[in-house]
C-alpha positions in Angstrom: -25.0 9.3 190.7 -24.5 9.0 194.3 -27.3 8.9 196.8 -27.3 9.1 200.5 -30.2 8.9 202.9 -31.5 10.3 206.2 -33.9 8.5 208.3 -36.4 10.9 210.1 -38.9 9.9 212.7 -42.1 11.9 212.9 -44.5 10.9 215.7 -45.9 7.4 214.7 -44.4 6.9 211.3 -41.0 6.7 209.6 -40.0 8.4 206.5 -36.8 7.5 204.5 -35.3 10.4 202.6 -32.7 9.4 199.9 -30.6 12.3 198.7 -29.4 11.8 195.2 -26.9 13.4 192.8 -25.6 12.2 189.4 -22.1 12.4 188.1 -21.3 11.6 184.5 -18.2 10.0 183.3 -16.8 11.7 180.2 -14.3 9.7 178.1 -11.4 11.5 176.4 -12.3 13.7 173.5 -11.7 12.4 170.0 -9.7 14.8 167.9 -10.3 15.2 164.3 -7.9 17.0 161.9 -10.2 20.0 161.1 -12.6 20.2 164.1 -12.3 19.3 167.8 -15.3 19.1 170.1 -15.3 18.8 174.0 -18.1 18.3 176.3 -18.7 19.5 179.8 -21.4 17.9 181.9 -22.9 19.4 185.1 -24.0 17.2 187.9 -27.6 16.0 188.3 -28.8 16.3 191.9 -32.2 14.7 192.7 -32.3 15.9 196.3 -34.3 14.0 198.8 -36.2 10.9 197.7 -39.1 10.2 200.0 -40.7 6.7 199.3 -44.2 7.7 200.5 -44.4 10.8 198.1 -46.9 10.0 195.3 -45.0 12.0 192.7 -41.7 11.2 191.0 -38.4 13.0 191.9 -37.2 15.0 189.0 -34.0 17.0 188.3 -31.9 18.2 185.4 -28.3 18.7 184.3 -26.6 20.3 181.2 -24.3 19.0 178.7 -22.3 21.7 177.0 -20.6 20.9 173.7 -18.0 23.3 172.3 -16.5 22.6 168.8 -13.7 24.6 167.4 -12.4 24.5 163.8 -13.6 24.0 160.3 -15.9 21.0 159.6 -14.7 18.3 157.4 -16.8 17.7 154.3 -19.8 15.6 155.3 -19.0 16.1 159.0 -21.2 19.0 160.1 -22.5 17.8 163.4 -22.2 15.5 166.4 -24.1 12.8 168.3 -24.3 12.5 172.1 -25.1 9.2 173.7 -25.4 8.1 177.4 -24.9 4.4 178.3 -27.0 2.4 180.7 -24.6 2.8 183.6 -25.0 0.1 186.4 -27.9 -1.5 184.7 -26.2 -1.9 181.2 -29.5 -0.7 179.6 -30.7 2.8 179.1 -34.2 1.5 179.0 -34.1 0.6 182.8 -31.4 2.4 184.6 -30.8 1.9 188.4 -28.5 3.2 191.1 -27.0 0.6 193.5 -26.2 0.5 197.1 -24.7 -2.8 197.8 -27.3 -5.3 196.4 -30.1 -2.8 196.6 -31.3 -0.6 193.8 -33.3 2.6 193.2 -34.7 3.0 189.7 -34.3 6.2 187.7 -33.9 7.2 184.0 -32.6 10.0 181.9 -34.6 11.8 179.3 -34.2 14.2 176.4 -37.3 16.1 177.0 -39.0 17.8 180.0 -42.1 15.6 179.4 -40.0 12.5 180.2 -41.1 10.7 177.1 -37.8 10.1 175.1 -35.1 8.1 177.1 -31.6 9.4 176.4 -29.5 6.3 175.5 -26.8 5.0 173.3 -29.0 3.6 170.5 -28.0 0.0 171.4 -29.2 -0.7 174.9 -32.5 1.3 174.7 -33.2 5.0 174.4 -32.1 7.4 171.6 -29.0 9.4 171.0 -29.1 13.2 170.3 -27.8 14.5 167.0 -26.9 18.2 166.5 -25.9 19.8 163.1 -23.4 22.5 163.4 -23.2 25.3 160.8 -20.0 25.7 158.8 -19.0 29.4 158.4 -19.0 30.3 154.8 -17.7 33.5 153.4 -18.1 34.9 149.9 -16.8 38.2 148.4 -16.7 39.9 145.3 -14.4 42.8 144.3 -14.0 45.1 141.3 -11.2 47.4 140.7 -10.1 50.1 138.2 -6.8 51.8 137.7 -5.5 54.7 135.5 -2.0 55.1 134.5 0.1 54.1 131.5 -2.5 51.4 130.9 -6.2 51.1 131.7 -7.1 48.0 133.6 -10.2 46.4 135.0 -10.5 43.2 137.0 -13.1 41.3 138.9 -12.6 38.5 141.5 -14.8 36.2 143.5 -13.9 33.8 146.2 -15.5 31.3 148.6 -14.1 29.6 151.6 -14.8 28.1 155.0 -13.8 30.0 158.1 -12.8 28.8 161.5 -15.8 28.5 163.8 -16.4 28.3 167.5 -19.8 26.7 168.3 -21.3 26.2 171.8 -24.4 24.2 172.3 -26.3 23.2 175.5 -28.4 20.1 175.9 -30.5 19.5 178.9 -30.6 16.0 180.5 -33.8 15.4 182.5 -33.6 12.8 185.3 -36.5 11.1 186.9 -36.7 8.7 189.9 -40.3 7.1 189.8 -42.5 7.5 192.8 -43.4 5.0 195.5 -40.2 2.9 195.4 -39.2 1.5 198.7 -35.4 1.6 198.7 -33.3 0.3 201.6 -31.6 3.2 203.3 -28.0 3.6 202.0 -25.8 5.4 199.6 -26.8 4.7 196.0 -24.6 5.3 193.0 -24.5 5.3 189.3 -22.0 6.8 186.8 -23.4 6.6 183.2 -20.9 7.4 180.4 -21.6 10.3 178.2 -19.9 10.1 174.7 -19.7 12.5 171.8 -19.1 11.4 168.3 -18.3 14.0 165.6 
């Protein structure tokens, strides 16, 4: 997450505006024999942070997961985690500008109640089950000729699937912080396990 600021003077008071945007680091995709999944993460831009504003600054980003292939038995989903970034804890994230910090956090819901974390340093992961494509067919045939024959057949199998899922990441920088003007940054790591 990178943040820059502008200092604006308005008659008898000063206002500090902090512009924020979040960029996620996405590690290399792990490849399974039967299914591969990749993630694409859009940036999260907070816009201008004004310390005197009594309301928090909110924004959102999207994590898109694309899985291709047949699921392995017992492997019908994936889990997305986001680490704590600079702070090392998803429970209390912050962006840094030198030794100064601006607090924020990432959430799974628009009500900002469930922190999105890695399951170890605060916050919860997101788990998504994926459908396996299953096909079933039955056939019956009859033929006339030198011999009369009749047969039935039935088969079941898994088909190759392509699944796209979008997950929204909600960002919030709490109100009434008093950050020192500067360029603040954080780069939490997004991981998918499948």
